[in-house]
C-alpha positions as CSV (number, residue, x, y, z in Angstrom):
1,M,72.0,132.7,165.3
2,L,75.6,132.4,166.8
3,Y,77.5,129.4,166.0
4,Q,80.6,128.7,168.0
5,G,82.9,125.8,167.5
6,N,84.7,123.8,170.3
7,F,87.3,122.2,168.5
8,I,91.0,120.7,169.4
9,H,93.7,122.0,167.4
10,E,96.9,120.3,166.9
11,M,98.1,122.6,164.2
12,V,101.7,122.1,162.3
13,T,103.3,125.5,162.4
14,D,106.5,125.0,160.2
15,I,104.8,125.0,157.0
16,E,106.7,127.6,154.7
17,P,104.1,130.8,153.3
18,L,104.0,130.9,149.9
19,E,103.7,133.6,147.2
20,S,101.6,132.9,144.1
21,S,101.3,134.7,140.6
22,Q,99.3,134.2,137.1
23,D,99.8,133.7,133.7
24,S,97.9,132.1,130.8
25,S,98.7,128.8,131.8
26,G,97.1,129.4,135.3
27,R,98.5,130.2,138.8
28,F,101.8,129.0,140.2
29,Y,103.5,129.3,143.5
30,N,107.0,130.3,144.3
31,T,108.5,127.5,146.4
32,P,112.2,126.6,147.7
33,Y,112.5,124.3,144.5
34,G,111.1,126.9,142.0
35,K,107.8,127.7,140.6
36,M,105.2,125.0,140.9
37,A,101.9,124.9,139.0
38,S,98.5,125.3,140.9
39,V,96.5,122.1,142.4
40,T,93.5,124.0,141.3
41,T,94.6,124.9,137.9
42,V,96.2,121.3,137.1
43,T,93.4,119.2,138.4
44,G,91.0,121.4,136.7
45,W,92.5,122.2,133.6
46,E,90.3,119.9,131.4
47,K,87.1,121.8,132.4
48,Q,88.8,125.1,132.6
49,K,87.5,125.7,129.0
50,F,83.8,125.0,130.0
51,F,83.8,127.3,133.0
52,A,85.4,130.3,131.1
53,E,82.7,130.0,128.8
54,W,79.9,129.7,131.2
55,R,81.3,132.8,133.1
56,K,81.5,134.7,130.1
57,N,77.6,134.1,129.3
58,N,76.7,134.5,132.9
59,P,78.7,137.0,134.6
60,E,76.0,137.9,137.4
61,E,75.7,134.3,138.2
62,S,79.4,133.7,138.4
63,K,79.9,136.7,140.6
64,R,77.2,135.5,142.6
65,V,78.7,132.0,142.9
66,C,82.3,133.3,143.5
67,A,80.9,135.7,146.4
68,R,78.8,132.7,148.0
69,G,81.9,130.4,148.0
70,N,84.1,133.1,150.0
71,Y,81.6,133.7,152.3
72,L,81.2,130.1,153.0
73,H,84.7,129.3,153.2
74,N,85.2,132.4,155.5
75,A,82.4,131.3,157.9
76,I,83.9,127.7,157.9
77,E,87.2,128.7,158.8
78,K,86.1,130.8,161.6
79,Y,84.0,127.9,163.0
80,L,86.9,125.5,162.9
81,L,89.0,128.3,164.6
82,N,86.4,128.5,167.4
83,E,85.7,131.8,166.6
84,P,81.9,133.0,166.9
85,V,79.8,132.9,163.4
86,L,76.8,135.1,163.4
87,E,74.2,133.8,161.4
88,D,73.1,137.4,160.2
89,D,76.3,138.6,159.0
90,L,76.0,135.7,156.2
91,P,74.2,136.3,153.2
92,N,70.8,134.2,152.9
93,N,72.6,131.7,150.6
94,S,76.0,131.2,152.5
95,K,73.5,131.2,155.5
96,Y,71.5,128.2,154.6
97,L,74.8,126.2,153.1
98,F,76.6,127.0,156.4
99,A,73.6,125.4,158.4
100,Q,73.4,122.6,156.3
101,M,77.0,121.5,156.5
102,K,77.1,122.4,160.4
103,D,76.5,118.9,161.5
104,S,79.1,117.3,159.1
105,L,81.6,119.9,160.3
106,D,81.0,118.7,163.8
107,K,82.6,115.6,162.8
108,I,85.8,117.4,162.4
109,N,88.4,117.5,165.3
110,N,91.9,117.3,166.0
111,I,92.7,120.1,162.9
112,R,96.0,120.1,162.1
113,A,95.9,122.7,159.4
114,L,93.2,125.2,157.9
115,E,94.2,127.1,154.6
116,A,97.5,125.9,154.6
117,P,100.0,126.2,151.9
118,L,101.5,123.0,150.5
119,W,103.9,122.0,148.0
120,S,105.1,118.7,146.7
121,R,108.1,117.8,144.8
122,A,106.9,114.6,143.7
123,T,103.9,116.1,141.8
124,N,105.6,119.5,141.1
125,L,102.3,121.1,142.4
126,A,101.4,123.6,145.0
127,G,98.3,125.1,146.7
128,R,96.4,126.2,149.6
129,V,94.6,123.1,151.3
130,D,91.1,123.8,153.1
131,C,91.7,121.7,155.9
132,V,94.0,118.7,157.3
133,A,92.1,117.2,160.7
134,E,90.4,114.3,161.9
135,Y,87.0,113.5,160.1
136,E,85.2,110.7,162.8
137,G,88.6,109.9,164.1
138,E,90.7,109.6,161.0
139,L,93.0,111.9,159.6
140,S,91.6,113.2,156.4
141,I,92.3,116.2,153.8
142,I,88.7,117.8,154.0
143,D,87.4,120.0,151.2
144,F,84.6,122.4,151.5
145,K,82.5,123.3,148.7
146,G,79.2,125.3,147.9
147,S,77.2,124.4,145.1
148,T,73.7,125.4,143.3
149,R,72.5,121.9,142.8
150,K,73.2,118.3,144.3
151,K,76.5,116.7,142.7
152,R,77.0,113.2,141.2
153,I,80.0,111.4,141.9
154,R,81.0,112.0,138.4
155,D,81.1,115.6,138.6
156,I,83.7,116.1,141.0
157,D,86.5,114.1,139.5
158,N,88.7,117.0,140.2
159,Y,88.0,117.5,143.8
160,F,89.2,114.0,144.8
161,M,92.4,114.8,142.3
162,Q,93.0,118.0,144.1
163,A,92.6,116.1,147.8
164,T,95.2,113.5,146.7
165,A,97.4,116.1,145.5
166,Y,97.3,117.6,148.8
167,A,97.7,114.4,150.8
168,I,100.8,113.5,148.8
169,A,102.0,117.0,149.8
170,W,100.8,116.7,153.1
171,Q,102.9,113.4,153.4
172,E,106.1,114.7,152.0
173,R,106.0,118.2,154.0
174,T,105.0,116.5,157.4
175,G,105.8,112.7,157.5
176,Q,102.4,112.2,158.3
177,P,100.3,109.7,155.8
178,V,97.1,110.6,154.8
179,D,94.8,107.9,154.0
180,Q,91.0,109.8,153.6
181,I,89.4,111.8,151.7
182,V,86.5,113.8,152.8
183,I,84.5,116.4,150.2
184,L,81.8,118.0,151.9
185,I,79.4,119.9,149.5
186,A,76.3,121.8,150.6
187,S,74.0,123.0,147.9
188,E,71.1,125.3,147.2
189,D,69.0,122.8,146.6
190,G,68.7,121.6,150.1
191,A,71.5,118.6,149.7
192,N,73.8,118.2,152.0
193,Q,76.4,115.5,150.8
194,V,79.6,113.9,152.0
195,F,82.0,112.1,149.7
196,R,84.6,110.0,151.3
197,S,87.4,107.9,149.4
198,T,91.2,107.2,149.6
199,P,94.2,109.1,148.0
200,Q,95.0,105.6,146.2
201,L,92.3,105.4,144.2
202,H,92.7,108.7,142.3
203,T,96.8,109.0,141.7
204,E,96.8,107.6,138.7
205,A,94.0,110.1,137.4
206,L,96.0,112.9,139.1
207,L,99.3,111.8,137.3
208,K,97.5,111.8,134.0
209,A,96.2,115.0,134.8
210,I,99.7,116.5,135.4
211,K,100.9,114.8,132.4
212,K,98.3,116.5,129.9
213,Y,98.7,119.8,131.4
214,N,102.5,119.4,131.0
215,E,102.3,118.1,127.5
216,H,99.7,120.9,126.2
217,F,101.8,123.7,127.6
218,A,104.9,122.4,126.2
219,S,103.7,122.0,122.7
220,T,102.0,125.6,123.3
221,L,105.7,127.0,124.0
222,E,107.1,124.9,121.1
223,E,104.6,126.7,118.7
224,L,105.4,130.1,119.7
225,C,109.0,129.5,119.5
């Protein structure tokens, strides 16, 4: 099967590219205001130890899940750019996840950005947002996820914090406020989930995560000195 999108694009084109680097405390981006920690590093930091241990104990599954996510994201980006997506070019798991998510993708339009670099002086975080577009008519930060099984809302607090960080950065960079977060998750057990929220509900959690991350690595540096 061939999938072909028909989306309107209103791309914001004056967003600066960012180079990234990696060290023991995570990924960083070089911004006009200096080095800033990655959004995903900071919001996922408290879960990092668990996932590092899981990857160590499940190396083949870890590779499979990573590849699945890359194929799914690439297919979604092509579809939203109105480029053809050929089902036979996708591995089985990614093929099924894309097909599950397609109805939700078709509720997106007036796309402002895809895989765009963003940074914020307010949070001192930077990263690449999956999508900024209207979802059912409301400007949103939209995140795409593949999963092995259906997610509970308490499992994805870091996704909401990520999207909140990008909402703050988007308004700071463009002047456009974003009042909706949309997390789209397709899972291998057949679930297609749409989680919607607002950045205001997750700002406090984001600020706490930033504070914990900064305090931890500040104390680590003090111990090394």
